[in-house]
N, C-alpha and C positions, 0 to 999 in steps of 0.2 A: 171633534171628540177628543177627550183626554184619554191617553193610554199610558200605563206604567207597567213595566216588567220588572219584578223584584230581582235584584242582583243574584246571579248564580242559580236561578230557578226558572221553571217553565211557567210560573204563575204570572198571568197577565190580568191587570185590573183596568176597568174601563169607567168606573163611576168616580167622579171627583171627590165625593165625600169619603168613599172607601179608601181612596189613595191618600187623602189628607190624614185620615185616622191612622192608616198604616205607617205613614212617614212620621207622624207625631209619636207613635209608640216606638218606632225604630230609633229615633233620635232623642228619646226620653223627654218629649215635650207634651205628653198626654196627661200629665198630672201624676203626683206621687201617691195620692189617695183616691178613693172612689169619688169623694166630693170634688176634688180638683178635676178628675176626669170628666165628671158630669158637667162642670163649668166649661171645659174645653168643648165637649159635645154640644152644649147649648149655644156656645159662641158660633160654632160651625153652622148649626141649624139657623140661627138668626141671620147670619151672612147669606146663606142660601135663600131664605125667605125674602130678605131685603133685595137681593139681586133679581129674584123672580119678579117682584113688584116693580122694580126699576125698569126692567126690560119691557114689561107691559106698557108702561108709560112712554118709554122711548119709541116703541114701535106701534103705538096706537094710531089709528086713523085720525086725521086732524079733527074730524067731526066728533070724535069720542073724547078728545082732550079738553078738560075744563081748566081754564086759566084763571 
């Protein structure tokens, strides 16, 4: 499980997407405009969906894998 505690606060975050967005905003990497921010969010969501599908394939039973 991913855990991040914001510097100098009692705030603890446990969701990887939340942590990624928080850090992107903190280090000015979340986009300068609403459109750029949307592209950043979209990229994060695509990566999460891709990883989810990849893990399904990696851990599928041999009988379920289509080669």
